[in-house]
C-alpha positions as CSV (number, residue, x, y, z in Angstrom):
1,X,89.1,85.5,68.6
2,X,89.4,84.0,71.7
3,X,88.2,80.4,71.0
4,X,90.9,81.0,67.8
5,X,93.9,81.3,70.1
6,X,96.0,78.9,71.4
7,X,97.0,78.6,75.3
8,X,100.8,78.5,74.5
9,X,102.7,81.4,73.8
10,X,106.4,82.2,72.5
11,X,107.9,84.9,73.3
12,X,111.5,86.4,72.0
13,X,112.9,88.4,74.5
14,X,114.7,92.0,74.4
15,X,115.5,95.1,76.4
16,X,111.6,95.6,77.0
17,X,109.2,93.2,78.2
18,X,105.6,95.2,77.7
19,X,105.4,93.7,74.0
20,X,105.7,89.9,75.5
21,X,103.0,90.7,78.2
22,X,100.4,92.4,76.0
23,X,98.6,89.0,74.7
24,X,98.6,88.0,78.0
25,X,96.1,91.1,78.7
26,X,95.0,91.3,75.5
27,X,93.2,88.1,75.9
28,X,92.8,87.3,79.5
29,X,92.5,83.8,80.8
30,X,93.2,82.4,77.0
31,X,97.4,82.1,77.4
32,X,98.3,79.2,79.8
33,X,102.0,78.9,79.4
34,X,104.7,80.6,77.7
35,X,108.3,79.3,76.1
36,X,111.1,82.1,75.9
37,X,114.1,82.4,73.8
38,X,116.2,85.4,75.1
39,X,120.0,85.8,75.3
40,X,122.7,86.1,78.0
41,X,122.4,90.3,77.7
42,X,118.1,89.8,78.1
43,X,118.8,87.3,80.7
44,X,117.5,89.8,83.6
45,X,114.4,90.9,81.3
46,X,113.7,87.1,81.0
47,X,113.5,86.6,84.4
48,X,111.2,90.0,85.2
49,X,108.9,88.8,82.9
50,X,108.6,85.0,84.4
51,X,107.9,86.3,87.9
52,X,105.6,88.9,86.4
53,X,103.9,85.6,84.5
54,X,103.6,83.6,87.6
55,X,101.5,86.3,89.4
56,X,99.0,86.2,86.4
57,X,98.6,82.3,86.4
58,X,100.9,81.7,83.5
59,X,103.4,79.3,83.7
60,X,106.7,79.5,81.7
61,X,107.9,76.3,80.6
62,X,111.7,75.3,81.7
63,X,113.4,74.0,79.3
64,X,117.2,73.0,81.2
65,X,118.4,71.5,78.0
66,X,118.2,74.4,75.9
67,X,120.8,77.5,76.9
68,X,119.8,81.2,76.3
69,X,120.5,82.0,72.7
70,X,123.9,83.5,72.4
71,X,123.5,83.7,69.1
72,X,121.2,86.4,68.7
73,X,122.4,87.8,65.3
74,X,122.8,84.4,63.3
75,X,119.9,83.7,61.7
76,X,120.6,80.0,61.4
77,X,121.1,79.5,65.4
78,X,117.8,81.5,65.9
79,X,115.9,79.5,63.2
80,X,116.9,75.9,64.9
81,X,116.2,77.7,68.4
82,X,113.0,78.2,67.6
83,X,112.0,74.9,65.5
84,X,113.5,73.1,68.7
85,X,111.0,74.8,70.7
86,X,107.6,74.6,68.1
87,X,108.7,70.7,67.0
88,X,106.9,69.9,70.7
89,X,103.5,71.7,69.8
90,X,100.9,70.3,67.2
91,X,100.2,72.7,64.3
92,X,98.3,75.4,65.4
93,X,99.1,74.9,69.2
94,X,101.3,77.5,70.1
95,X,101.1,81.6,69.2
96,X,104.4,82.8,68.1
97,X,104.5,86.7,69.0
98,X,107.7,88.0,66.7
99,X,107.4,91.2,68.6
100,X,110.9,91.1,70.9
101,X,114.6,90.3,70.7
102,X,116.4,90.7,67.5
103,X,115.2,91.8,64.0
104,X,117.0,88.7,63.4
105,X,115.7,86.4,66.0
106,X,112.0,87.9,64.9
107,X,112.7,86.8,61.5
108,X,114.2,83.0,62.1
109,X,111.2,82.5,64.7
110,X,108.2,83.5,61.9
111,X,110.0,81.5,59.3
112,X,109.8,78.7,61.8
113,X,106.2,79.1,62.3
114,X,105.1,79.8,58.3
115,X,102.5,77.7,57.2
116,X,102.3,75.5,60.8
117,X,101.4,78.4,64.1
118,X,99.8,81.3,64.1
119,X,101.9,84.4,64.5
120,X,101.5,88.1,65.8
121,X,103.1,91.3,66.4
122,X,102.7,93.7,68.7
123,X,102.3,97.6,67.0
124,X,102.6,99.5,70.0
125,X,103.3,102.9,68.4
126,X,99.9,102.5,66.1
127,X,98.0,100.7,68.8
128,X,97.5,97.3,67.0
129,X,98.1,93.8,67.7
130,X,98.6,92.2,64.0
131,X,98.0,88.5,63.2
132,X,100.6,88.0,60.2
133,X,99.2,84.3,60.2
134,X,97.1,82.4,59.4
135,X,95.1,84.0,56.8
136,X,97.6,86.8,56.1
137,X,97.9,90.2,57.6
138,X,95.0,91.6,59.7
139,X,95.0,94.1,62.8
140,X,92.8,94.3,65.9
141,X,92.9,97.8,68.2
142,X,95.0,97.0,71.4
143,X,92.7,96.5,74.3
144,X,95.2,95.3,76.8
145,X,95.4,97.5,80.2
146,X,98.6,97.6,82.4
147,X,98.9,99.2,86.3
148,X,101.7,100.9,87.7
149,X,102.5,97.9,89.7
150,X,102.7,95.5,86.0
151,X,105.3,98.1,84.8
152,X,107.4,97.8,88.0
153,X,107.4,94.2,88.2
154,X,108.1,93.7,84.4
155,X,111.3,95.7,84.7
156,X,112.3,93.7,88.2
157,X,111.2,96.5,90.7
158,X,110.0,96.1,94.0
159,X,105.8,97.2,94.8
160,X,105.6,99.5,97.7
161,X,102.9,101.7,97.0
162,X,101.7,104.4,99.0
163,X,98.1,105.6,100.5
164,X,97.0,107.7,97.5
165,X,96.1,111.1,98.5
166,X,92.5,111.9,100.1
167,X,89.2,113.0,97.7
168,X,89.6,116.3,99.9
169,X,93.2,116.5,99.2
170,X,92.8,116.1,95.5
171,X,89.8,119.0,95.5
172,X,92.3,121.7,97.2
173,X,94.6,120.6,94.4
174,X,92.0,121.4,91.6
175,X,91.6,124.6,93.1
176,X,95.0,125.5,93.2
177,X,95.6,124.2,89.8
178,X,92.6,126.6,88.7
179,X,93.8,129.7,90.4
180,X,97.1,129.0,91.2
181,X,98.8,132.5,90.0
182,X,96.3,134.1,92.5
183,X,96.6,131.8,95.0
184,X,99.9,131.5,95.1
185,X,100.7,134.1,98.2
186,X,98.8,132.4,100.3
187,X,100.3,128.8,99.5
188,X,103.9,130.6,99.9
189,X,102.4,131.7,103.6
190,X,101.0,128.4,104.4
191,X,104.3,126.8,103.3
192,X,106.0,128.9,106.4
193,X,103.7,127.6,109.3
194,X,104.6,124.9,111.5
195,X,102.6,122.1,112.2
196,X,100.1,123.3,114.9
197,X,101.0,127.2,114.4
198,X,98.0,129.3,114.4
199,X,97.6,132.2,112.1
200,X,95.4,134.6,111.1
201,X,94.4,135.4,107.6
202,X,92.1,138.2,105.9
203,X,92.3,137.6,102.3
204,X,90.6,137.8,99.2
205,X,87.2,135.7,98.7
206,X,88.6,133.1,96.8
207,X,91.3,132.8,99.8
208,X,89.1,132.4,102.3
209,X,87.4,129.5,100.1
210,X,90.6,128.0,99.5
211,X,91.2,128.2,103.5
212,X,87.5,126.3,104.2
213,X,88.2,123.5,101.1
214,X,92.0,123.4,103.4
215,X,89.4,122.8,106.5
216,X,87.5,120.0,104.6
217,X,90.4,118.1,103.8
218,X,91.4,118.1,107.2
219,X,94.5,120.3,106.4
220,X,93.4,123.0,108.6
221,X,91.6,123.4,111.4
222,X,89.8,126.5,112.6
223,X,89.4,127.9,116.5
224,X,87.0,131.2,116.3
225,X,89.4,133.5,113.7
226,X,92.0,131.8,114.1
227,X,93.3,128.7,111.6
228,X,95.8,126.1,112.9
229,X,98.3,123.6,110.8
230,X,96.8,120.7,110.8
231,X,99.0,119.1,108.5
232,X,102.5,120.6,107.6
233,X,103.3,118.1,105.0
234,X,101.2,119.1,102.5
235,X,102.3,122.5,101.9
236,X,105.9,122.5,103.6
237,X,107.2,119.2,101.9
238,X,105.4,120.8,98.6
239,X,102.8,117.2,98.7
240,X,100.1,120.2,96.9
241,X,102.2,120.1,93.8
242,X,102.4,115.3,93.7
243,X,98.7,116.2,94.4
244,X,98.1,118.2,91.4
245,X,99.3,115.8,89.0
246,X,97.7,113.1,90.3
247,X,94.5,114.6,90.4
248,X,95.2,116.0,86.8
249,X,96.2,112.1,85.7
250,X,92.7,111.0,87.5
251,X,90.9,113.8,85.6
252,X,92.5,112.5,82.4
253,X,91.0,109.0,82.6
254,X,94.1,107.0,83.3
255,X,94.0,103.0,84.3
256,X,95.8,103.5,87.2
257,X,97.5,106.2,89.0
258,X,100.1,106.3,91.6
259,X,102.4,108.6,93.8
260,X,105.2,108.8,95.8
261,X,106.2,105.4,94.7
262,X,110.0,104.4,95.6
263,X,112.2,103.3,92.8
264,X,115.0,101.3,93.7
265,X,118.5,102.4,91.7
266,X,117.2,106.1,92.5
267,X,117.7,108.3,95.4
268,X,114.5,109.9,95.0
269,X,110.6,108.6,95.1
270,X,108.5,108.4,91.9
271,X,106.5,111.3,92.4
272,X,103.4,110.5,90.1
273,X,102.6,107.8,87.4
274,X,99.8,106.8,85.6
275,X,99.2,104.3,82.7
276,X,96.9,104.3,79.4
277,X,96.8,101.0,77.9
278,X,100.4,99.4,77.4
279,X,101.8,102.8,78.4
280,X,103.1,105.1,81.4
281,X,103.6,108.4,82.1
282,X,105.7,109.5,84.9
283,X,105.6,112.9,86.1
284,X,108.1,114.5,88.4
285,X,106.7,117.7,90.1
286,X,109.5,120.9,91.5
287,X,108.3,123.7,92.4
288,X,111.5,125.2,93.6
289,X,114.9,126.6,91.7
290,X,115.2,124.2,88.6
291,X,118.3,122.6,87.9
292,X,119.4,120.2,84.7
293,X,119.7,117.2,87.2
294,X,116.5,117.1,87.9
295,X,115.8,116.4,84.3
296,X,118.5,113.7,84.3
297,X,117.1,112.2,88.1
298,X,113.9,111.6,85.5
299,X,114.8,110.0,82.9
300,X,117.0,107.7,85.5
301,X,113.6,107.0,86.9
302,X,112.1,106.1,83.7
303,X,114.8,103.8,82.4
304,X,114.1,101.8,85.6
305,X,110.7,101.6,85.7
306,X,109.1,101.9,82.3
307,X,112.1,102.1,79.3
308,X,110.6,102.9,75.9
309,X,106.9,102.3,76.7
310,X,107.2,105.0,79.5
311,X,106.6,108.8,79.0
312,X,108.2,111.2,80.8
313,X,106.7,115.1,82.6
314,X,108.2,117.3,84.8
315,X,105.8,119.9,86.1
316,X,107.2,123.2,87.4
317,X,105.9,125.7,89.2
318,X,108.1,128.2,86.6
319,X,111.6,127.9,85.0
320,X,112.1,131.0,87.3
321,X,111.4,131.3,90.8
322,X,107.8,132.2,90.8
323,X,108.4,135.3,92.5
324,X,109.9,136.3,88.9
325,X,107.4,135.0,86.9
326,X,106.4,138.7,85.7
327,X,109.3,139.0,84.1
328,X,108.7,137.8,81.0
329,X,111.9,138.0,79.2
330,X,113.9,136.1,82.0
331,X,111.1,133.5,82.1
332,X,111.5,133.1,77.8
333,X,114.9,132.6,78.0
334,X,114.8,130.4,81.2
335,X,112.1,127.9,79.6
336,X,113.8,128.2,76.8
337,X,116.9,126.6,78.0
338,X,115.1,124.1,79.9
339,X,113.0,123.0,76.7
340,X,115.9,122.4,75.1
341,X,117.9,120.2,77.3
342,X,114.4,118.6,77.9
343,X,114.1,117.8,74.2
344,X,117.1,115.7,74.3
345,X,115.6,113.7,76.6
346,X,112.3,113.1,75.1
347,X,110.8,115.0,78.6
348,X,107.8,117.2,78.2
349,X,107.8,120.6,80.7
350,X,104.7,122.1,82.0
351,X,104.4,125.2,84.0
352,X,101.8,126.9,86.1
353,X,99.9,128.0,83.1
354,X,99.3,124.8,82.0
355,X,97.5,123.7,85.4
356,X,94.3,124.7,84.7
357,X,94.2,122.0,81.5
358,X,96.9,120.1,82.8
359,X,94.6,116.6,83.0
360,X,93.9,117.5,79.4
361,X,97.4,117.7,78.5
362,X,98.7,114.8,80.2
363,X,95.9,113.1,78.2
364,X,97.2,114.7,75.0
365,X,100.6,113.2,76.3
366,X,99.5,109.9,76.1
367,X,97.6,109.5,73.1
368,X,100.5,111.0,71.4
369,X,102.9,108.1,72.7
370,X,100.5,105.7,70.9
371,X,101.2,107.5,67.9
């Protein structure tokens, strides 16, 4: 369909800019210029989108004679504004994306385009882009792909990525995920060892194999029968937990995965973020005592970087301190309280019992997000 798609697009700006950006990625290299209708309330969102578009090589048409649409609930005002923009284009020369803005803005733009300009609606819930006209409603599957960086820039966040965990560290995390119940005592032991501290450990064949994996990843070194801590942060600062989530997202087939990314407007970094199509999941990893504030913190991060197109997961060892994980009653009660609170914030909790198939569960979470 690329030959039939105009090189210009009119977009209606709401609080979420992803629907405005999707056609640019759906038809890469086709859309060259973008016109915007927005209000004072969404002026910042329009600015974020404009900067992102510039990085894609797409020009935003400046219209100094047009004020931002202040009457977002007035059909007449919105219709006149859309007409004013569209009259500069010949029939079929501009694609009208009616997904964003208010319902009145969408109706007015659709009516202004009727019979002259192709019109589309982005249905992210069902993973389709609908062509409303010409030719009557028809749909095509969304093929647009976004990186975590795109989400940050489209929400006005600076992009300051960190180096990913090494393949060796990811392999250590996978072994932990598959055998967490058996390896947790060793993990706790390593957490209490300081950098360059030497130690001896006589354990099970599984523990011996795990220590060798750590050595191969450069986390431990060995001299004769003594081990030495070569990277304390992986254990002491619980980077193993974030690495476990990172590896699970990679194994889930995510388009892009990032970890430990600073988020402006919050006090903590984003532990792990992964994208699939036009959706993102962000993961908060907590291995200590759970607090309700952890859910609030995750919810705040989601508002800053993903909005409605962001799924939220909190990855815990357990809802109680792990040393009490055999107390089934305490675990059941703590999980019930946690999940009740998480449900209100649309956060999906995962526990150590989910680790062996965490990649599958995260893949399902993103699939469910698309309807």
